[in-house]
Structures are given as C-alpha cells and as structure tokens.
N, C-alpha and C positions, 0 to 999 in steps of 0.2 A: 504494499499499500504505500503510495507516495504522498508524502507530507507537503513537501515543497520543492518546487522545481523552478530554477532560474537559469539564465544562460550557461553558465558553468557550474552550478551547484546543484546536487541531488540529496534531499533527506527522505529516507524511506524506511518503514519498518523493516528490520530484516526478516529473511526468510531462510528456509532450508537451503537454498541455492547460495547462500553466503556461508555455508559451512567451511568450504575451503579458505575464504577469508579469515574466518573465525580460528580454524588452525592454525594459519599463518602467524596471525596476531598473537595467539596465545603461546607461540613458540618463539616469538621475537625476543631477543637478548634483554631490550629495555622491559618488554613486560614481565618477564621471567625475574629480573632484578628489582622491579618496583613493585609488582603487584604478587608474584611468585609463580612457581612451576605447577600447574594444576593436573599434571600427568598426561595431558592430551597430545599424543604423539602421532596417531592415526586418523584417516578421515573418518572411520566409522565411530572413532570417540568422540570427535566432533559432532557428528550427527545425533549421537545419542545424548551428548550434552545440550544440543539445541533442543531435543524433545523434551527432555527431562527438566532443565532450568529455565529455557527462554520462554517456552509454551507455557509453562507453569506459572510464570512471571506474568503473562500477558492476561491469562485467563483466571488465575486464583487473585493475584496482588494488584491486577489494573496498571502493572509497570510494563513498559515495553523498552527493548533497544532499539536505536535507530542508527542505521548506516550512513555515513557521510561521504560522498563521492564529488570529486572534481574532474570534469572532462572524461568521465566514465571510469576513473581510477579510484578503487575505494581507499579512503585514507584514515578511516576511523569509526568509532562506535561514540554515540552520545546517549 
C-alpha cells in the first residue's frame, strides 16, 4: 500500500516482496553493531520474521513498518 509518492520519493507499507531487503538490512554491519544480530541469515528466516513479527504488528498492535525508496532504490525503514 503506497502512503506517499512524489517525483523521487516513495513511502509504502512493507510487504513480503521486501523480505530480501529486510534480510540485507538485518545483516548490515551497522545494523548488527547498533541494533544487534537477530540471527536472520537466510531468506526463509526473513520471510518467517515478516509473517511472525510484522504481520502481527499490523493486525494486533495497529503499528506498521514503512519502506522508504529513492528512485526505486530501497534505502530504509520508517
């Protein structure tokens, strides 16, 4: 679901299609240093995390993660 679209900026709710980005993000050196290693090393683990944590947050806690993209390059989560 797109929240905001501008000429160079896109903010949308993350979906299962973003699992590979989530995997790369959680294995980034800065993520591990500042947030911690969550042990997500495989794509299947990232999709399982998406289903267990992110879907749960949306439907049970009414909170969501949004993906931030510039020129179709995913740059972060908000």
